[in-house]
Every structure is written in C-alpha cells, then in structure tokens.
TORSE-43932 format. One line per 8 residues: their letters; for each residue x, y, z of C-alpha. Coordinates in steps of 0.25 Angstrom, whole numbers, plus 5000, padded with zeros to 4 digits. Layout:
// residues N
a> X:Y:Z | ...
//
This chain:
// residues 193
xxxxxxxx> 5015:4979:4902 | 5018:4987:4915 | 5026:4999:4917 | 5030:5002:4931 | 5036:5015:4927 | 5040:5022:4914 | 5054:5029:4912 | 5066:5019:4913
xxxxxxxx> 5058:5007:4915 | 5064:4993:4915 | 5056:4984:4905 | 5053:4970:4911 | 5048:4959:4903 | 5056:4947:4908 | 5047:4938:4917 | 5058:4935:4927
xxxxxxxx> 5060:4950:4929 | 5045:4952:4931 | 5045:4940:4941 | 5057:4945:4949 | 5050:4959:4950 | 5036:4954:4954 | 5039:4955:4969 | 5033:4966:4977
xxxxxxxx> 5046:4969:4984 | 5054:4970:4971 | 5043:4978:4965 | 5044:4988:4977 | 5059:4988:4976 | 5059:4991:4961 | 5048:5002:4962 | 5056:5009:4973
xxxxxxxx> 5069:5008:4965 | 5062:5012:4952 | 5054:5024:4958 | 5065:5030:4966 | 5078:5026:4959 | 5084:5023:4973 | 5095:5013:4976 | 5092:5004:4988
xxxxxxxx> 5098:4993:4996 | 5091:4980:5000 | 5089:4986:5014 | 5082:4998:5009 | 5074:4990:5000 | 5069:4981:5011 | 5064:4994:5018 | 5057:4997:5005
xxxxxxxx> 5050:4984:5003 | 5049:4978:5017 | 5058:4966:5016 | 5071:4962:5022 | 5084:4967:5015 | 5087:4953:5011 | 5074:4951:5004 | 5075:4964:4997
xxxxxxxx> 5090:4961:4993 | 5084:4949:4986 | 5074:4957:4979 | 5084:4967:4975 | 5093:4956:4969 | 5081:4950:4961 | 5078:4964:4955 | 5093:4966:4952
xxxxxxxx> 5093:4952:4945 | 5083:4957:4935 | 5090:4970:4934 | 5078:4978:4940 | 5088:4984:4950 | 5103:4985:4951 | 5113:4988:4961 | 5115:5003:4964
xxxxxxxx> 5129:5009:4967 | 5132:5008:4982 | 5128:5019:4992 | 5140:5017:5001 | 5149:5006:5004 | 5144:4996:4994 | 5139:4986:5004 | 5125:4987:5001
xxxxxxxx> 5118:4984:4988 | 5110:4996:4982 | 5100:4993:4971 | 5093:5002:4961 | 5083:5000:4950 | 5088:4998:4936 | 5075:5006:4930 | 5065:5016:4934
xxxxxxxx> 5053:5006:4932 | 5049:4993:4926 | 5041:4990:4914 | 5035:4976:4913 | 5034:4971:4899 | 5026:4959:4894 | 5023:4962:4879 | 5026:4950:4871
xxxxxxxx> 5030:4943:4884 | 5029:4928:4887 | 5019:4923:4897 | 5029:4922:4908 | 5032:4937:4907 | 5018:4940:4907 | 5015:4932:4919 | 5027:4938:4926
xxxxxxxx> 5023:4952:4922 | 5009:4950:4928 | 5015:4945:4941 | 5023:4957:4942 | 5012:4967:4938 | 5004:4960:4949 | 5014:4964:4959 | 5014:4978:4955
xxxxxxxx> 4999:4979:4954 | 4998:4973:4968 | 5007:4984:4974 | 5000:4995:4966 | 4986:4991:4971 | 4992:4990:4986 | 4998:5004:4985 | 4984:5009:4980
xxxxxxxx> 4977:5003:4991 | 4987:5008:5001 | 4985:5022:4995 | 4969:5021:4996 | 4971:5016:5011 | 4980:5028:5015 | 4974:5039:5006 | 4965:5044:5017
xxxxxxxx> 4977:5047:5026 | 4985:5054:5015 | 4986:5069:5015 | 4975:5075:5007 | 4984:5079:4995 | 4989:5065:4993 | 4975:5059:4996 | 4970:5067:4984
xxxxxxxx> 4982:5065:4975 | 4982:5050:4975 | 4972:5042:4967 | 4967:5031:4958 | 4960:5031:4945 | 4953:5020:4937 | 4946:5023:4925 | 4943:5017:4911
xxxxxxxx> 4948:5024:4899 | 4946:5022:4884 | 4959:5023:4877 | 4967:5018:4865 | 4980:5011:4868 | 4988:5023:4863 | 4980:5032:4872 | 4983:5023:4884
xxxxxxxx> 4998:5023:4880 | 4998:5038:4879 | 4991:5039:4893 | 5001:5030:4900 | 5012:5038:4893 | 5006:5051:4898 | 5004:5046:4912 | 5019:5041:4913
xxxxxxxx> 5024:5055:4908 | 5016:5061:4919 | 5021:5052:4930 | 5035:5050:4926 | 5040:5064:4931 | 5034:5061:4945 | 5041:5047:4947 | 5048:5047:4961
xxxxxxxx> 5061:5042:4955 | 5064:5054:4947 | 5056:5065:4954 | 5061:5076:4963 | 5047:5078:4970 | 5042:5089:4979 | 5043:5085:4994 | 5028:5083:4995
xxxxxxxx> 5028:5072:4984 | 5025:5058:4988 | 5028:5045:4981 | 5016:5041:4973 | 5013:5027:4966 | 5007:5029:4952 | 5000:5018:4945 | 4994:5019:4932
xxxxxxxx> 4987:5007:4925 | 4981:5009:4911 | 4977:4996:4904 | 4966:4992:4894 | 4954:4984:4900 | 4950:4971:4893 | 4942:4973:4881 | 4927:4969:4882
x> 4922:4959:4872
//
C-alpha cells in the first residue's frame, strides 16, 4: 500500500504493529533512525520529539516490542540504553488483508499524511525568508496524467532510482547541502461512470 522508502524496507502487514506505529512521536523517531542510521538514547530522542526522556523511553520500548528498533551497542560504560532502527524504511502492506489490517493501515497513513501536509505548510510559510537558491529549488506539483498501470509502475521505479542515491542516510553530501523532505504521491483517481 505505502512505501516510506525503498531499499531495505521493513514490510509491515500486522494490524498491531501498524497501530503501535501510528503515533506522531513514534513516526518521528522511526523517520530519524531510518533516515540517519543513527543510534540514540531516550534523552537524545526526547530532544528530537519534544517529550520527556521517560515518555520517549516508553515509545522506544514499544517500537522495540514490535522489532522496529533494537538496542545498539553501548557507547561507553553501558549504563545508558542506545537504540537503532532495524531497517532503512517501512513498507505498509494491505494486499489480501483483513478489515482490521486495512483499518490500522488507514490510521497509520493518516498520521503520515498529517505530518507531510504540516511540513508542506511550514515550507510555504517560511519560503519567502529562505535564501534565493532554496526558494527557487523547492516546489510542489499537482497534475493529472493518463497512464497505464505499467507506465505508472515504471515511473515510480524511475523516480525511486533518481532519489535513492540522495538519501541522507547514505550520502556524503557537499557542505552546502540541506536536509530535504521528498514526498511522492501517484495514484489512480476514481473512474467515472
């Protein structure tokens, strides 16, 4: 149904895993760990998501319960727990799923979409204050195409091939590079008639 990244994505089809993930803080944690490959503590995570270390510790344990993250090797004396992602991204699957899985997937996708719309609005608001090269570089496009299913699948594969080498997790970027959120939606509209 939904791919959050390509590459070494974790396939999620179980409703309980989708429900556990469908929380804005947990999605933000997963996104950070998947995008950076970093290992973080609950205290570092708290700064990232704006919650207390005890709240983020709870979220980290819930994510670990479903094997979305795991404990990483200690960075020092072993007194603090360090966590890392078990994949580079998530793929939400509902093909042949029961109604509970479909409902859980829709709830999870809603959290992702709300976050992405919020980010787009924030960009539009701050765009006038960005340096000119960045003002001109960012953008949004909405258009309707006439394609076959095979053409759409091919287009998506080509776009994935273009953006994959630019992923923040794997790239040694030039100093002037900035983190950029890339969203791509392509879906058939309801047929008339």
